[in-house]
N, C-alpha and C positions, 0 to 999 in steps of 0.2 A: 598355730592351731587351726584346724579346718573350720569353716563357717557354714552358714545356711545353704551354701551351694551344694553341699552333699545331698544326694537324693536317694530314693529307695534302691536305685541301681547299685549303690555303693554298699548295700547290706551284704555282708559275707557270712560264712558259716559259723563264725565264733566271735563273741564279744568278750573283751577283758573287763571284768567287774572288780573295782577297787573300793572296798569299804573304807570310809573315813568318818571321824567323829570329833576331831579337834581342829581348831583354826590354824595351828602351826605344826610343822613337821620337825622331828628330830633330824640330826645329820644322817643317821642310818636309814630313816624312813625316806628322806629325800634321795639317797643313793639308790634305794630299791625302786622308787618311782621313776627316776631318770633311766635306770637300767631297763625297766619295763617299756618306757616310751622309745628308747633306742632300739631295742630288740624286736618289740612287737608293734612297731609303729604303723604297720599296714592294717592292723585290726582296729575296729572301733573300741574306744576306751570309755567305759561308763563308770563314773564315781557314784556310789550310793552313800547317802548322807542324811542326817536328821534335818528337819525343816529349819531349825534355828542356827544352822552352821554357816559361818562365813567361809566361802570357798576361794577367796581372793588369792591366797598363796598358791593353791593348786592351779588356778587359772594362769597365774603368772609363770609358773614352771612349764605348764603345757603349751603356752604360747611360743616357746622356743623350739617346738617340735612340729612335725607335719601331721601328727595323728588327728583323727576325727574324735573329738572329746565331747561328751555330754554328761548330764547330771540327772540322777533320779533321787527324789526325796521321799522319805518315809517318816512315820511318826517317831517322835523323840524317844519314846519308851523302848524302841528297838535298839537304841544306842546308849542307854543309860549304864549298862554293865554287860558282862559276858553273857549272862542268861537272856538278856534282852536281844542280843545278837543271835543267840541260838534260836529264839522264837522267830526272828525274821527269816532265818535260813531254812525253816520248815514251813513257811507261810506260802500258800498257793498264790497270793497276789504278787509276791516277789518274783516268782518264776513266770507268771502271766505277762509281766512287763517285758520279758525278753524272749517271747515266743517267736519273734522274727528271726532269731538265731537258732541254729541247730544245737550249738554248744555255747556254754559260758565257761570262761576260765576265772575262777575266784583267785584273785591276786591280792592278798593282804600285804600291808606295807612292812612286814617282816619276812617277805618272800624275795626270791632272787632268781632270775632266769639266766641260763648260761648260753643257750643257743636258740636260733630262730628255726625251730623244728616243730612248731605247734600243729601245722597242717598234717604232718604225719600222724600225730596222735588223734586228731579228729577223724582220720580215715580208719582208725582201728575199731570204731563203732562200739566202744564201751559206753555204758550209761554213766559210769562213775570211775574215776581213777584219781588217786592222791598218794602221797608218800606213806609207806607202811609205818604203823606205830610199833615200837619196841618197848618192852618193860625191862628195866635193869633192877632186879630184886636184890635186896641187901645180902651181901655175901656171895652173890653169883658172879662168875667171871665172864659169862656170855649173856647178852640180852636175850629176852624171850620174845618170840614173835606173837603178835595178836592178830585178830581178824579185822582190825580197824584200819582205815585209811584216813590220813589227815585232810582236813577241808580247807586249810589256809592257803594252799596252792593246789587247786584241784580242778579237774575238767568234768563238767556235768552236762548230760544230755538234757536240754531244757524241757522238752515235751514229757519225758519220763519223770523228771522231778516235779513238774507241774501236776501231772496225773496222780502221782503218789502223795504229794502234799495235800491234794484235795480229798483223797480217799483213805489214806493210811496214817497220816501224821497230824490230823486236826487236833487230836487230844494233846499232842506234844506242845502245841502253841500255848495252850492254857497252862500246861505244866511248867514250861520255861518262864512264862510271865509271872507265875506264882513264885518261882525261884528268884526271879529278878526283883520282885517286890520285897521278898524276904531279905535279899542281900542289901537292899536300900535301907530297910527298917533296922537292920543289924547295927547301922551307924548311929541310930537315934535311941536314946535311953529313957524316953518319957514313958510314963505308966501306960498311956493309951497305946503307944507303939509296941510296948512289951506284950500287951494283950494281943495285938494284931499279929505279932511275930509267932506267938504260941498257936493261934488259929491257922496261920499260914503253914506253920510247921506240920500241924496235923493233916492239913490238906495235901501237902507234899508227900507225907508218908503214905497217905491213902492212894495217891496217884502212882507211887512207885510200885504198888502191888501189880500194876499193869506192865511191869518190867520195861519201863521207859529208860532209855539211855541218858547218861549225864550230859553228853555233848552232842551237838547236831551232827557232826561228822561220824560219830559212833553210831548214831541212829540211822543215818543214811547208809553207812556201810552194811548194817544189818538188813535194812529194807531192800537195798539194791541187790544184795546177795540172794534174797528171797524172791523178789519180783522182777528183777532186771538182769543186766549183764555187767558184772563187775570185773575189773581187770584182775588177772592172776598176779600172785605175789611178785614173780620175777619181772613182769612188765611194770608193775607199780614201782619197783626199785629203779628201773630205767627212767621212769617219769619224774620221780621226786624223792628227796630225803627229808625226813623231819627229825624224829628222835634218834639218838645214837648214830650220828652221821658217819663217824669213823668206821663203825661196824658195818653200816649200810654200804659204805664205799668198798670195803673188802668183799662183801657179798656180790657187789655189782662189778666184779673183776677190776677193781681199782679204777673205775670210770665214773665220771660225773654224770648225773641225770640231766634231764631237760631243765629242771629248776629245783629249788629247795624252799623249805619253810622253817622259820625259827632260827635263822642264822645269827640273829642279834642276841639270843639268849646266852648268858655268860658262860654256861657249861658247854655250849656249842662253838663259841667263838675261837677257841684254840684250834679247832679243826678248820673252820671256814676261813680264817685269816690267810690261809695258804692259797685260797682261790678267789676271794672277794676283797 
């Protein structure tokens, strides 16, 4: 692992951002991480983590590679559950920390990269690109396209995301943190927490009148489409697969993308075991 000898001259156009929230990795998560370090080793790798996390296992793995690795810590509430993470991903302070980079690649540890072609995608000048979401409705033989791109393996133009997070998505932080608090209280059955759950539920219903999206990547897909440059569907397929990977593979001329997300999900494993 690179050390303090790395200087500002080593700053390149893209940083690899890896969210972590637990001390130990599963076997599949370690496989994803090692693949990332192998293929994207020339890029700075930044782990984002809660303040209370021990990162020793991650440091141990990274010490076997040549990558320049660093850590950015955020409040624990952003890692308590899925909606806490949603709040972090629409927070201006998150993107502010990476303004030295033109792009950031979000690489969750259920992502996998197949080739070292990230520089090509940075040159395409999109504000946002990720794997297309498909919906397979009950009784349907063909998945339905949506207008949303997955965020778990996604390339984001840092300045655009920072600007929109500060101007267009500030309400979403409050919304997602309310959802996060509600999710936590759902696990507790005391009378006081029951009352809090009711009040939070009313607040969430009120905020939904503003047509806020349920997931941060859904929200970003909508906002970038309105205020920025989002990748077209065919390019997004070449970049990444997420849901319905077998169908995405056929649409992409039976070719693999740059990377994928969700390869460890049980209903995706049958397809991905041929390649991973």
